[in-house]
C-alpha positions as CSV (number, residue, x, y, z in Angstrom):
1,M,-126.4,-22.2,161.7
2,A,-124.5,-24.9,160.0
3,G,-120.8,-24.6,159.9
4,L,-117.5,-25.7,158.5
5,V,-114.6,-26.3,160.9
6,L,-111.1,-25.7,159.7
7,R,-108.1,-27.9,160.4
8,T,-105.5,-26.5,162.7
9,G,-103.4,-23.8,161.1
10,R,-105.6,-23.5,158.0
11,E,-107.2,-20.3,159.0
12,K,-104.3,-18.1,157.8
13,S,-105.7,-17.2,154.4
14,L,-109.1,-16.3,155.9
15,L,-107.3,-14.0,158.5
16,R,-106.0,-12.2,155.5
17,R,-109.5,-12.1,154.1
18,H,-109.0,-14.3,151.1
19,P,-112.6,-15.5,150.0
20,W,-112.0,-19.1,149.3
21,I,-112.1,-22.2,151.5
22,F,-110.6,-25.3,150.1
23,S,-112.3,-28.6,150.8
24,G,-108.9,-30.1,152.0
25,S,-108.8,-27.4,154.9
26,I,-112.1,-28.7,156.4
27,T,-112.0,-31.2,159.4
28,N,-115.6,-31.2,160.2
29,I,-119.0,-30.2,159.0
30,I,-121.5,-28.9,161.6
31,G,-125.2,-29.7,160.6
32,S,-126.5,-30.7,157.2
33,P,-126.2,-27.6,155.0
34,K,-127.7,-27.6,151.7
35,S,-125.8,-26.7,148.5
36,G,-125.5,-23.0,148.4
37,E,-126.7,-22.4,152.0
38,T,-124.8,-19.9,154.1
39,V,-122.6,-21.5,156.7
40,E,-120.3,-20.3,159.4
41,I,-116.5,-20.8,158.9
42,L,-115.0,-21.7,162.3
43,T,-111.4,-22.5,163.6
44,D,-110.8,-25.7,165.4
45,N,-111.3,-24.2,168.6
46,G,-114.6,-22.6,167.6
47,Q,-113.7,-19.1,166.7
48,F,-115.9,-17.3,164.1
49,L,-114.1,-16.3,160.9
50,A,-116.7,-15.7,158.1
51,K,-119.9,-16.6,156.6
52,A,-119.7,-18.4,153.3
53,A,-121.8,-20.2,150.5
54,Y,-121.5,-23.9,151.0
55,S,-120.5,-25.9,147.8
56,P,-120.2,-29.7,148.6
57,N,-119.2,-30.7,145.1
58,S,-116.3,-28.2,144.5
59,Q,-112.7,-28.1,145.7
60,I,-113.6,-24.6,146.7
61,I,-116.2,-25.7,149.4
62,G,-116.9,-22.3,150.7
63,R,-116.9,-18.8,149.2
64,V,-117.1,-16.0,151.7
65,W,-120.0,-13.6,151.8
66,T,-118.8,-11.6,154.9
67,W,-116.3,-11.5,157.6
68,D,-118.9,-9.8,159.9
69,E,-120.5,-12.2,162.4
70,G,-123.4,-9.8,163.0
71,E,-124.1,-9.2,159.3
72,M,-127.0,-11.2,157.8
73,V,-126.8,-12.9,154.5
74,D,-130.2,-12.1,153.3
75,P,-131.9,-10.2,150.4
76,E,-130.9,-6.9,152.1
77,F,-127.3,-8.0,151.9
78,F,-127.5,-8.5,148.2
79,F,-129.3,-5.4,147.6
80,K,-126.6,-3.4,149.4
81,R,-123.6,-5.1,147.6
82,I,-125.1,-4.9,144.1
83,K,-126.2,-1.2,144.6
84,E,-122.6,-0.3,145.9
85,A,-121.1,-2.0,142.9
86,I,-123.3,-0.2,140.4
87,K,-122.7,3.2,142.3
88,I,-118.9,2.7,141.8
89,R,-119.2,2.4,138.0
90,R,-121.6,5.2,137.6
91,Q,-119.1,7.4,139.5
92,L,-116.0,6.3,137.5
93,I,-117.3,5.6,133.9
94,D,-118.6,8.2,131.4
95,T,-121.5,6.2,129.9
96,S,-122.0,8.8,127.3
97,Q,-119.1,7.2,125.5
98,I,-119.6,3.8,126.6
99,A,-122.8,1.7,126.2
100,A,-121.6,-1.5,127.6
101,L,-119.8,-2.2,130.9
102,R,-119.5,-4.7,133.8
103,L,-121.7,-3.7,136.7
104,V,-120.7,-6.6,139.1
105,H,-117.4,-8.3,139.2
106,G,-117.6,-11.4,141.5
107,E,-115.3,-11.6,144.4
108,S,-113.9,-8.1,143.9
109,D,-117.4,-6.7,144.6
110,G,-117.9,-9.1,147.5
111,L,-120.3,-11.3,145.5
112,P,-118.5,-14.5,144.6
113,G,-120.0,-16.1,141.5
114,L,-122.0,-13.2,140.4
115,I,-121.1,-11.6,137.0
116,L,-123.4,-8.7,135.6
117,D,-122.7,-7.0,132.4
118,R,-124.8,-4.2,130.7
119,Y,-125.4,-3.8,126.9
120,N,-127.5,-0.7,126.4
121,D,-130.7,-1.6,128.3
122,L,-130.0,-5.3,128.2
123,C,-128.3,-6.9,131.3
124,V,-126.5,-10.3,131.0
125,V,-126.1,-12.1,134.2
126,Q,-123.8,-15.2,135.1
127,L,-124.7,-17.1,138.3
128,L,-121.6,-19.2,138.4
129,T,-121.6,-20.7,142.0
130,T,-123.9,-22.7,144.3
131,G,-124.2,-19.6,146.4
132,T,-125.6,-17.4,143.7
133,E,-127.7,-20.1,142.4
134,F,-129.3,-20.5,145.9
135,W,-130.1,-16.7,145.8
136,R,-131.0,-16.7,142.1
137,E,-134.5,-15.2,142.4
138,V,-133.4,-12.5,144.9
139,I,-130.5,-11.5,142.8
140,V,-132.5,-11.3,139.5
141,D,-135.2,-9.1,141.3
142,I,-132.6,-6.8,142.6
143,I,-131.0,-6.3,139.2
144,K,-134.4,-5.5,137.8
145,N,-135.0,-2.9,140.4
146,L,-131.4,-1.4,140.4
147,T,-130.7,-1.2,136.7
148,N,-134.1,-0.6,135.2
149,A,-133.1,-2.9,132.4
150,T,-135.7,-3.7,130.0
151,S,-134.3,-7.3,129.5
152,I,-132.1,-9.7,131.6
153,Y,-130.5,-12.7,129.9
154,E,-128.7,-15.4,131.6
155,R,-125.3,-16.8,130.5
156,S,-124.4,-19.2,133.2
157,D,-122.7,-21.6,130.8
158,S,-119.1,-21.3,132.2
159,D,-117.0,-24.4,133.1
160,V,-117.1,-23.1,136.6
161,R,-120.7,-24.1,137.1
162,Q,-119.8,-27.7,136.3
163,L,-117.0,-27.7,138.8
164,E,-119.7,-26.5,141.4
165,G,-121.9,-29.5,140.5
166,L,-124.3,-27.3,138.5
167,K,-125.6,-27.5,135.0
168,H,-125.3,-24.9,132.4
169,Q,-128.2,-22.6,132.4
170,T,-129.1,-19.8,129.7
171,G,-132.2,-18.0,128.7
172,I,-134.2,-15.0,129.1
173,L,-135.0,-14.1,132.8
174,F,-136.9,-10.9,132.4
175,G,-138.5,-8.9,129.5
176,T,-138.0,-9.8,125.8
177,L,-134.5,-10.5,124.4
178,P,-133.8,-7.8,121.8
179,E,-133.0,-8.8,118.3
180,Q,-129.5,-10.3,118.1
181,P,-126.9,-9.1,117.7
182,V,-127.3,-5.9,119.6
183,I,-125.3,-2.8,118.7
184,I,-123.1,-1.1,121.3
185,T,-120.8,2.0,121.0
186,E,-117.5,2.2,122.7
187,Y,-115.4,5.5,122.3
188,G,-117.0,6.3,118.9
189,M,-116.6,2.7,117.6
190,K,-119.7,0.5,117.0
191,Y,-119.9,-3.3,117.5
192,Y,-122.4,-6.0,117.1
193,V,-122.7,-8.2,120.1
194,D,-124.3,-11.6,120.3
195,V,-125.1,-12.2,123.9
196,V,-126.6,-15.6,123.1
197,N,-123.9,-17.3,121.2
198,G,-120.8,-14.9,121.8
199,H,-118.0,-15.7,124.2
200,K,-118.5,-14.8,127.8
201,T,-121.4,-12.6,128.0
202,G,-121.1,-11.6,124.3
203,F,-118.1,-9.3,124.2
204,Y,-114.7,-8.8,125.9
205,L,-115.6,-5.8,128.0
206,D,-112.4,-6.1,129.9
207,Q,-110.4,-5.0,126.9
208,R,-112.2,-1.7,126.3
209,E,-109.2,0.7,127.3
210,N,-106.7,-1.6,125.5
211,R,-108.7,-1.5,122.2
212,R,-108.7,2.3,122.6
213,L,-104.7,2.3,122.9
214,I,-104.5,0.5,119.6
215,K,-106.5,3.4,117.9
216,N,-104.7,6.3,119.7
217,Y,-101.2,5.0,119.5
218,K,-101.2,4.5,115.7
219,F,-98.8,1.5,115.9
220,G,-98.5,0.6,112.2
221,Y,-99.9,0.2,108.8
222,K,-99.8,-3.5,108.4
223,V,-101.6,-5.2,111.2
224,L,-102.0,-9.0,112.2
225,D,-104.8,-9.5,114.8
226,C,-104.7,-13.0,116.2
227,F,-107.4,-14.6,118.2
228,S,-109.4,-11.7,116.6
229,Y,-112.9,-12.7,117.8
230,T,-115.4,-10.1,116.4
231,G,-112.7,-7.6,115.3
232,G,-112.5,-5.2,118.3
233,F,-108.7,-4.7,118.0
234,A,-108.8,-4.8,114.1
235,I,-111.5,-2.0,114.0
236,N,-109.4,0.2,116.2
237,A,-106.2,-0.4,114.3
238,L,-108.1,0.7,111.1
239,A,-109.3,3.8,113.0
240,G,-105.8,4.4,113.9
241,G,-104.6,4.6,110.4
242,A,-103.8,0.9,109.6
243,S,-103.9,0.4,105.8
244,S,-104.3,-3.4,106.1
245,V,-105.4,-5.9,108.7
246,V,-105.3,-9.7,108.8
247,L,-107.6,-11.3,111.2
248,V,-107.2,-15.0,112.4
249,D,-109.6,-16.8,114.5
250,T,-111.1,-20.4,114.5
251,S,-114.7,-19.3,114.6
252,D,-116.5,-18.7,111.4
253,L,-119.5,-17.0,113.4
254,A,-116.9,-14.6,115.0
255,L,-115.2,-13.7,111.8
256,N,-118.6,-13.1,110.0
257,L,-119.5,-10.7,112.8
258,A,-116.1,-9.0,112.6
259,R,-116.7,-8.4,108.8
260,K,-120.0,-6.7,109.8
261,N,-118.5,-4.7,112.4
262,I,-115.8,-3.5,110.1
263,E,-118.3,-2.5,107.5
264,M,-120.5,-0.8,110.1
265,N,-117.7,1.5,111.1
266,G,-117.2,2.6,107.5
267,F,-113.9,0.7,106.8
268,D,-113.2,-0.8,103.5
269,L,-113.3,-4.7,103.6
270,N,-110.7,-4.7,100.8
271,S,-108.2,-3.6,103.5
272,T,-108.8,-6.7,105.4
273,Q,-108.1,-10.5,105.1
274,F,-109.9,-13.2,107.2
275,Y,-108.4,-16.5,108.1
276,M,-110.5,-19.2,109.8
277,Q,-107.5,-21.1,111.0
278,D,-105.7,-22.3,114.1
279,V,-103.5,-19.3,115.0
280,F,-100.3,-21.4,115.8
281,Q,-100.6,-22.9,112.3
282,Q,-101.4,-19.7,110.6
283,L,-98.6,-17.9,112.2
284,R,-96.2,-20.6,110.9
285,R,-97.7,-20.3,107.3
286,L,-97.2,-16.5,107.5
287,R,-93.7,-16.9,108.7
288,D,-92.8,-19.5,105.9
289,R,-94.2,-17.0,103.3
290,G,-92.1,-14.3,104.6
291,E,-94.8,-12.0,105.7
292,V,-93.8,-8.9,107.8
293,F,-96.0,-6.7,109.9
294,D,-95.9,-3.4,111.7
295,L,-98.1,-4.6,114.6
296,V,-99.1,-8.1,115.8
297,I,-101.9,-8.5,118.3
298,L,-102.1,-11.6,120.4
299,D,-105.3,-12.0,122.7
300,P,-105.6,-15.8,123.2
301,P,-108.2,-17.5,125.3
302,K,-107.2,-19.0,128.7
303,F,-104.4,-21.5,128.3
304,A,-104.2,-22.0,132.1
305,P,-107.3,-21.6,134.2
306,T,-105.3,-22.6,137.3
307,S,-101.7,-22.8,138.3
308,A,-101.8,-26.5,137.8
309,Q,-101.8,-25.9,133.9
310,A,-99.3,-23.3,134.0
311,E,-96.3,-25.3,132.8
312,R,-98.2,-26.6,129.7
313,A,-99.7,-23.2,129.0
314,A,-96.2,-21.5,129.3
315,R,-95.2,-23.5,126.2
316,G,-98.1,-22.3,124.2
317,Y,-97.6,-18.7,125.2
318,K,-94.0,-18.8,124.4
319,D,-94.6,-20.4,120.9
320,I,-97.1,-17.8,119.7
321,N,-95.1,-15.0,121.0
322,M,-91.8,-16.2,119.5
323,L,-93.6,-16.5,116.2
324,A,-95.2,-13.0,116.4
325,L,-91.8,-11.5,117.1
326,K,-90.4,-13.1,114.1
327,L,-93.2,-11.8,111.9
328,L,-92.5,-8.1,113.1
329,R,-90.3,-5.7,111.1
330,P,-87.5,-4.0,113.1
331,G,-89.2,-1.3,115.1
332,G,-92.5,-3.1,114.9
333,Y,-94.9,-3.7,117.8
334,L,-96.3,-6.6,119.6
335,V,-99.3,-6.3,121.9
336,T,-99.6,-9.6,123.8
337,F,-102.0,-10.8,126.5
338,S,-102.8,-13.5,128.9
339,C,-106.2,-13.9,130.5
340,S,-105.1,-17.2,132.4
341,G,-105.6,-17.1,136.1
342,G,-102.7,-19.6,136.5
343,I,-100.2,-17.3,134.8
344,S,-99.0,-14.4,137.0
345,E,-97.8,-11.0,135.3
346,D,-94.2,-11.9,136.4
347,L,-94.4,-15.3,134.9
348,F,-96.0,-13.9,131.7
349,Q,-93.0,-11.4,131.4
350,K,-90.6,-14.3,131.7
351,I,-92.3,-16.2,129.0
352,V,-92.4,-13.3,126.5
353,A,-88.6,-12.7,127.4
354,G,-87.8,-16.3,126.6
355,A,-89.8,-16.0,123.3
356,A,-87.7,-13.0,122.3
357,L,-84.5,-14.9,123.2
358,D,-85.6,-17.9,121.0
359,A,-86.6,-15.6,118.2
360,G,-83.2,-13.9,118.4
361,V,-84.5,-10.4,118.9
362,D,-84.0,-7.6,121.3
363,A,-87.2,-6.0,122.7
364,L,-88.6,-3.4,125.1
365,I,-91.6,-3.4,127.4
366,L,-93.2,0.0,126.5
367,D,-96.3,-0.6,128.6
368,R,-98.1,-2.9,130.8
369,L,-101.8,-3.5,130.2
370,H,-104.7,-4.8,132.4
371,Q,-108.4,-5.1,132.5
372,G,-110.7,-2.0,132.6
373,I,-111.7,0.1,135.8
374,D,-115.1,-1.8,135.7
375,H,-113.3,-5.1,136.5
376,P,-111.7,-4.0,139.8
377,V,-109.3,-6.4,141.8
378,A,-109.8,-6.7,145.5
379,L,-106.6,-6.4,147.4
380,N,-107.5,-9.6,149.4
381,F,-108.2,-11.4,146.0
382,P,-105.1,-11.1,143.8
383,E,-106.6,-13.8,141.6
384,G,-108.9,-11.1,140.3
385,A,-105.9,-9.6,138.3
386,Y,-106.4,-12.2,135.6
387,L,-105.9,-10.0,132.4
388,K,-102.2,-8.9,131.8
389,G,-100.5,-7.7,128.8
390,F,-97.6,-5.9,127.4
391,I,-96.8,-3.4,124.5
392,I,-93.5,-4.7,123.2
393,Q,-91.2,-3.0,120.6
394,K,-88.9,-5.2,118.5
395,R,-85.6,-3.4,118.3
396,N,-83.7,-5.4,115.7
C-alpha cells in the first residue's frame, strides 16, 4: 500500500486521533497514490499510525478513515460506518415530529467529507473530499440500500471541493427529484425546502432545536430576524406570540420562500416586513430611525471558515452584535450565533462582550446554544463544534 511518511515529531495530533494530516507535516510519499486512494500514514521510523484518503492538491493531504492497521477500507467499511451513523439517529430522534435530519456528519461519524441529509423520502448527499469522490459509487449504493430513499440528490457544490482540487457537482443520483420546493415538518411547523438552489443541502438542519427555543421561550412581541434565510426563526417567533417580525436577508429567493413559509403556517403577512438588504446597512438604518425591538436574532453565514480569517471576522461579529444590542429595549433579548469554524466559543463570547461594552449596555448570558444532536462532535475532532450561540438579555 502507498504511504505518507511524517516528519519527525509531527505524529502528536495523530496519536490523539485527530483525523487531519497537513501537507507540511509530510517528508516522503511512498509509491504513486492516486487522488482519493487509501494510503498508510507512517512515522519517520516506519511505525503505522492510520489509513487515510490521499488528497494531493489540498493543504489537508490526508483524512483518516481508520486507526486500525487490520481494518480494510473497502465497501464493507463504508456500509458499517454509514449504518452505525443512521442507527444512532434513529435511536435518539423522534421522527414522528421531525421529517428532516442529518444522517451522516463527516468526521464525527468517521467519514470525512461525507454529509447526508434526509428530507422526507429524499436524501441529499455531499461528497466533499477526494476520498468520498473516490468511493462515490459505493457510497451512493449504500445510501440507497440503508435509507430506502426514493430519490438521492447531490449537492457537492461547497468550496471545500475546490480546495480538494475537485469541481462542483450537483444533480440527481437516484430516482426522480420531487417537485421543488419540498415540504417538511419540524415540531409542528412546516417549511418549504429547495434542495436544488437553497443553502447547504437546502435548509439549516443544525438550528432545529434553537428554532424550537424561540417558539417555546416567547421572548417578545416585536422581533428582528437578521440573515433570516427562509424564515425558520421568524415562523417560530410568530408561533411563540410575536405580534410583528422584520426579516432581513440579501436573497430575494430566500425571502420569497420565507413569505410562503409564513403563509403556509397560517400567520398573517401583515404582521411581517421583508427587507432585501445588507444586514450591516439595514441595522444602521433601523438604529437611525430609532427602532426598538424585544428580540433580535443574528444568524450570519461563516465570517471565518478557518482561524486565519478570525481577526477580520471578529470585527464583523462585533459590529452586528453592537448594533443589535443598541436596537433592543431594556430587558430585551439577543439570540446570536457564529457558525465559523475559525471562531471558538470562548472567542465568540469575548467578541459579544466587547460589543456590549461598545454599545454601553450591561448584559447577561442566559443560555449557550449549539448544533442539534444529529450533528454530533467527535471528542478527537473539536472542529466539529462549529455552531455556537448565546441567548443574551440586555439589562439597561
